[in-house]
C-alpha positions in Angstrom: 0.0 0.0 0.0 2.9 2.4 0.8 4.3 1.9 -2.7 1.0 3.2 -4.2 1.1 6.3 -2.0 4.7 7.1 -3.0 3.5 7.5 -6.7 0.3 9.4 -5.9 2.1 12.4 -4.4 4.4 13.2 -7.4 1.5 12.5 -9.8 -0.8 14.9 -7.9 2.0 17.5 -7.9 2.5 17.1 -11.7 -1.3 17.3 -12.2 -1.4 20.5 -10.1 1.4 22.1 -12.0 -0.2 21.2 -15.4 -3.6 22.4 -14.2 -2.1 25.7 -13.0 -0.3 26.2 -16.3 -3.4 25.4 -18.3 -5.5 27.8 -16.3 -2.9 30.5 -16.6 -2.6 30.0 -20.3 -6.4 30.3 -20.7 -6.5 33.4 -18.6 -3.8 35.0 -20.8 -5.6 34.1 -24.0 -8.9 35.5 -22.6 -7.2 38.8 -21.6 -5.3 39.0 -25.0 -8.6 38.5 -26.9 -10.2 41.3 -24.8 -7.3 43.6 -25.7 -7.7 42.8 -29.4 -11.4 43.4 -29.2 -10.9 46.7 -27.5 -8.3 47.7 -30.1 -10.8 46.8 -32.9 -13.3 49.3 -31.3 -10.5 52.0 -31.3 -9.8 51.3 -34.9 -13.5 51.5 -35.8 -13.9 54.9 -34.2 -10.7 56.3 -35.7 -11.8 54.9 -39.1 -15.1 56.7 -38.7 -13.2 59.9 -38.0 -10.9 59.4 -41.1 -14.0 58.7 -43.3 -15.5 62.1 -42.3 -12.5 64.1 -43.3 -12.8 63.8 -47.2 -16.4 65.1 -46.9 -15.3 68.0 -44.7 -12.4 68.9 -47.1 -14.8 68.9 -50.0 -17.4 71.0 -48.2 -14.7 73.5 -47.3 -13.3 73.5 -50.9 -16.7 74.3 -52.3 -17.4 77.2 -49.9 -14.2 79.0 -49.3 -11.1 80.1 -51.2 -8.9 78.2 -48.8 -5.2 78.0 -48.9 -4.4 74.7 -50.7 -1.6 74.1 -48.2 -4.1 73.7 -45.4 -6.3 71.2 -47.3 -3.2 69.2 -48.5 -1.9 69.1 -44.9 -5.2 67.7 -43.6 -5.3 65.1 -46.4 -1.7 64.0 -46.0 -2.0 63.9 -42.2 -5.1 61.8 -42.5 -3.3 59.3 -44.8 -0.3 59.1 -42.4 -2.5 58.5 -39.4 -4.6 55.9 -41.2 -1.4 54.1 -42.2 0.1 54.2 -38.7 -3.2 52.8 -37.3 -3.1 49.9 -39.7 0.4 49.0 -38.5 -0.4 48.9 -34.8 -1.7 45.3 -34.7 1.5 44.0 -36.3 4.0 46.2 -34.6 2.3 46.9 -31.3 3.7 50.4 -31.5 1.2 52.9 -30.3 3.8 55.7 -30.2 4.0 56.1 -34.0 0.2 56.1 -34.2 -0.1 58.6 -31.4 2.4 60.9 -33.1 0.8 60.8 -36.5 -2.6 61.3 -34.8 -1.3 64.5 -33.1 -0.1 65.8 -36.5 -3.5 65.0 -38.0 -5.4 66.6 -35.1 -3.2 69.8 -35.5 -3.9 69.9 -39.2 -7.7 69.4 -38.6 -7.7 72.1 -36.0 -6.0 74.4 -38.5 -8.7 73.7 -41.1 -11.6 74.2 -38.6 -9.8 77.4 -37.4 -9.7 78.8 -40.9 -13.3 77.9 -41.4 -14.2 80.3 -38.5 -13.3 83.2 -40.8 -15.9 82.3 -43.4 -19.4 83.0 -42.1 -21.1 81.4 -45.2 -19.2 78.2 -44.5 -20.1 78.2 -40.8 -23.7 78.7 -41.8 -23.7 75.7 -44.2 -25.8 72.8 -42.9 -23.5 70.2 -44.3 -20.5 71.8 -42.6 -22.3 72.0 -39.3 -23.5 68.4 -39.6 -19.9 67.3 -40.2 -18.6 69.2 -37.2 -21.3 67.6 -35.0 -20.4 64.2 -36.3 -16.7 64.9 -35.7 -17.4 65.9 -32.2 -19.5 62.8 -31.5 -16.7 60.7 -33.1 -14.1 62.3 -30.8 -16.2 61.3 -27.8 -16.5 57.7 -29.1 -12.7 57.6 -29.7 -12.1 58.7 -26.1 -14.5 56.0 -24.8 -12.9 53.3 -27.0 -9.4 54.4 -25.9 -10.4 54.2 -22.2 -11.9 50.7 -22.7 -8.7 49.7 -24.5 -6.6 50.9 -21.7 -8.7 49.1 -19.2 -8.4 45.8 -21.2 -4.6 46.4 -21.5 -4.4 47.0 -17.7 -6.2 43.8 -16.9 -4.0 41.8 -19.4 -0.8 43.4 -18.0 -1.8 42.6 -14.4 -2.3 38.9 -15.4 1.0 38.8 -17.2 3.0 40.5 -14.5 1.5 39.0 -11.3 3.0 35.9 -9.7 2.7 33.0 -10.6 1.3 34.2 -14.0 4.6 35.9 -14.7 6.3 32.6 -14.8 3.8 31.1 -17.2 3.5 34.2 -19.3 7.2 34.2 -20.1 7.1 30.5 -20.9 4.0 30.9 -23.2 5.3 34.1 -24.9 2.8 36.6 -23.5 4.4 40.0 -23.2 2.9 43.2 -21.5 1.0 45.3 -24.0 1.3 49.1 -24.5 -1.6 51.4 -23.5 -2.5 54.8 -24.7 -0.9 57.6 -22.8 -1.8 61.3 -22.5 0.0 63.6 -24.9 2.8 65.8 -23.5 1.3 68.8 -21.9 -2.2 67.3 -21.5 -2.0 67.7 -17.7 -2.3 71.5 -18.2 -5.6 73.1 -19.4 -5.2 75.2 -22.6 -5.0 78.9 -22.1 -7.5 81.0 -24.0 -6.9 84.7 -24.7 -10.0 86.7 -25.8 -7.8 89.6 -26.7 -8.2 91.6 -23.5 
């Protein structure tokens, strides 16, 4: 009888380790899928934003004698940001996407700023509708980014916490990058009304 007990303890330990590894692997896969799903929502909202821009540019072209440089800057920045977004799933590099998005946002603000000097354009229903859609899309982007960051945080905790850290390295699960605030975002913008 004692010989049977001698083999039961090592077999139970092996089963325990295998069960722990399998559970950890499944937890990593679940968390990884949640991050990918959250990224897909981010992409969807950014794509919506990118799709609105050609309509906005065409509306502005039709109403105002705009500087071509402004329109070209918006179009080129849109293309660069779209390309960078499409590279993120392969590269995992949110930094390049964030940088191109900042350039795009700056170009878009320039376009909308110029539009303020054209009362006929501001009164155009199509232009106002596009501005409202852009505002709504910006809100959706913020929500999608927040959810993505939450999914990344959950995944990273699973990958970094013991004993998951041991299994994560063995199975090839690495921490994922989250969105970060842009430099200077901690300070509110200063507005001067020409006192």
